[in-house]
N, C-alpha and C positions, 0 to 999 in steps of 0.2 A: 651417344660414349662422352666421359668423362677426360676431357680434350687432352688434360696435365698427367693424366697416370694412360701408358702403356700396354699396361698386364694388373692384369690380380690372381696370385693365389689360395688355393684353397688345401690346405693339407692339411695331415691326419694319419695314425696309422687306422688295421684294420677295424671296423667292427663299431665308427664312433657317430657316421651319417652320414663322410663328405659328399656324399651326392646328394643327399635331399637339404640340403645348408643352400652345397651348392648353387643350387637349381630352383632358389628361394632369392637366393644374393643376385644368382641371374635376372632373377626377374626382377630384380629391384628397378635393375643398372640396367635392365637389356642388353644382355650380356650373353657372347658365347660359351659355349663351355668346351676346352679340347682336355681330354682325359689325360691322366699321365701313370694310366694304369699297365704295365707288363704283360697282362695276361690279357687285358677287358681286350683288347687286340686283334682277335683273335676271333675268329665266326664260330661260334656251336662248343663257344662256353661260355654258358654266360650262369647255369645259377655257380660254380663252382668258383666263378669268375669276382661274384655280387656284379653284374652291370645295371641290376635293378630299373631296366630301361624304362619301367613305367613310371619309376618317377620321374623324370622325362616330362614328365604333362600335372599342370598342375591348373587343375579347372578345363578350362576350354584351352589353354593359352600352352605351345610345346616346345621347351628349350631349344632350339639349336647345339647338339651337342657332336663333338669326333673324334679320330683313330679313336673309334670304337670298331671291333666286326670289319678293320680293315686288310688283313693278313690271313691265310688259310691255315687249320689247324696243323698242326705235325711239323711246322714253316719254322724253320729263327726270325723273330724280332729282336732287335739288340738299340741301344744305345746310340750309335750314329744311324739306322734309319729312323729311329723317335727324334731327333734332331731335324733331319731332314722333312716329316713328316711333318713337326708340328709349329717350322715354321714354314713351308703351305697352308697349314690351318691358318696359324694368326697373317698370315697374309690375305686370304680370303677374307677374314670376318676384317678385316680393316677398311679391305674394300668396298667391306657395306655401309663402314662410317659403322660398325658398332665395338662394345670391347669383349679381348677375350680375356677368358677366365678356364688354368688353368689348373687342375681337381685335379687332384691323384695322391697314393701313398707310395711308387714308386722313391724313392731318394736319390734313387744315378740319374731318374728321370727328369725330375725335381731341378738337382742339383745342378744339373748341366746346360739347364737355360739360365739360371737367377744368378750362375755364376756363370756361366758362357764357358764350358769344357773346351777345351780346344780340342776339337775331336775330328777328325777326318779320320775314312774309312781308305788307306794309304792300298793298292792293291802292289802287290812284290810286282818290282822291272828287273825281268831278268840281264836286260842289256847290262843295262846301270851297273848291275852286281858284279857283272862282270870282268868290266868296264876300272871298279871298285877294289877286286880281288889284287890288281897288280900291281896296288899303293902300301905305303907302306904307310902303320899304323902315326906319324906323327902326321905324314899329308893328309889324312884325314882327319884326325882332329882340329887341322888348321884353316879343311875345307866351310867345317862347321861352325868353326871358332867364327870363323865370314859369315854366316845362312844368319838369318833375320831374328830366328829362335833358336835357344838351343832347344832341343822336344822334350830334354829331363838331364840333368846335374849328371846324374850314372854315367851316361848313352855313353863317354869314352873309358869309360870300367872294360867292356873288352870289345874285341873286333867284331860282335853278331851284330851287338848294341853299336854301336858307331856307324855302320852303314848298314841300322834301320834307319836310324835316325838324321843319315844325310837324303837317304829315301822321300822320306817322311819330308823334308826342309822344303827340299826339291820339287814336291808333291804341289806341295801348299804355295810355293814360289810360282807356280806352273797355271795353278786354277787358283788366284784370291781370295775370291768373289766364293768360294765352295762353300753352301749352308753359311753365313758370316750372319749371324743373329744383333737384331738391337740391347742395346745396355739397358738388361730389369735388375741391375742390381740393385736397385734403389727404386723398387714397386710394390706398391702392399700385400705381404705374407701374410693368410689369416688361416694359424692353425687348432685347429677343435680338440680336444682332448677329456679323458674321464679322470675319478681316479683310479687308481689298478683293480681293485678289489670287483667295485662297479665295471669298470671294463673284463674282465675276466665272465666275469654272468653275461655279458653283452652277448663275444667271443661262445660259451657254449650256444646259449639258449639260439643264436643263427646260425648253430654247428646243426641243431638237430632241427629247427624251423627248413635247411636250405638238405633237409638228407629226408625229411618229410618232402619235401616241394619237386622231387625226383632226380638230386644231383649222383644217384648212383645208377640212374640210368640213359644219364647229359653222360657218362665218361663210359660208358658200357657202350653205346651208338658211335662213338668218335672208335673206338677200337672195331666196331664193325665194319666204320670207313673207311679205316687205315690207315689210323694213327694208331704208329708204333706204342709197345707200351715201354720202351725206354723214352719215346718222346714224354710221351705223358708222366714219368717220373720225374723226367729234366724241367716242367714246369713246376712240378713241387708243389705241397699244401696238398691241399683236392685234390689231385687228380694222380698224384705220388701216390696216396695210401690208400687213396681208391682204388686205385692198378694193383696193389699189394695184392687186399681182398681177393679183385674178382680172377687173379690167377693166382687165389689161392695159399699165397702165403705169410699171409695173416685175417681171425677169424671177423667178424664184423664186432663183437664188442673189443680186440685189439685195435679193427682201423678206427671206432670211434677214439677210442681211449686217449692212441698217441698220435690224432690228429689233431682233437683238443687243441693239446699240450705242444705238439709242432703253431697252431696259430697262437700262442699266447705268448711263446718264441718270438715268434716272429713279429708281434705287436711290440714286442722287446727289445727291438734290431731294430723295429722302425722308426722309436721314441732315440734311439738313442744316433741312429742317422740323423735324426733331427736337431738334438742337442751339439751335432760337431756342423751340421748348417751355420746355425748361431756363431758359430766358434768364430767360423769361416771368414766368417760376415752378411749372413743372413737375418736381418728381421724377422723373428715372425710373433704377431699379436695372439696371445696365443689365450679360446676364448674354450672357459668350462664348458660341457656336454651337458654337467647337471643341473643351469645353468636356463636350457630352458630353446629347444630353435627360435622364438618370435623374438625373448629375451635377447638372443644373439647376432640372430641378424639386423637389429636394431642396434650394436653396440659393435658390428663389423659395419654401416652403413658409414656408423658416425666418425670410426677410422679412420675412412674412407676419405670423406668427408672434408677433413682434417688433415689428413696427413699430406708430412711433407719431406719429399725426396732428401 
């Protein structure tokens, strides 16, 4: 493990080869991968999410990986659960004196770690709400002004926000160490990208490959196991459009065309998110996919070796 670096991150839009790159980098650094993908957490959602489990094996070596296949399909998984599960995986990896390598493309998950989102899944406190209901707005404003941290600058704009802000602050004061992450704001973040036309071709080729590998049967099996159409629509992209095809809302050709377009648009949104992360202070060392895997691995290793926080 690199003693002065607590975490390395690999990110990029869909279809750039993050998994294969992450695995090769992890092998070179004796690291373990923590997935930052909002759908790969679900069991049985393999082809549509691009788990590429075989990529975690390189020759006779298998790179340990975390936060894949940890939730049942049809259930809800969110950034709150991700932060909690990330912290557990991170601590487990460090206990083995290994280097954690965060790898994925879900911008909110990545940002919640790198910029340490102040996220706490705070339950409603009905007793507190009843107590606050009898107090005037001015008193509630004074109470939250003396709290450790104002939850949001607009929290005093209406009664409901004000009550919720106090509820959150009091909960945080009672649970000061809840899912507190180390500071990862100055750690190596490596991005992979391709020219726009190349990424469009890669997305289309990968979609056709996944359809040939049985992606439609995968969605059909999820439905047969009881995952509702509404939940599959909620998961978006492949699961949304294939469900619409299986329920008769789209023809096969319509499904392929609309899904292909949706994935292209998703890749653009991912890049927009990453650029916004850069504006917030995240330094991303971008590698051009056209350079090839070996050249980019060497560049990444040199960057990490010379990295200064």
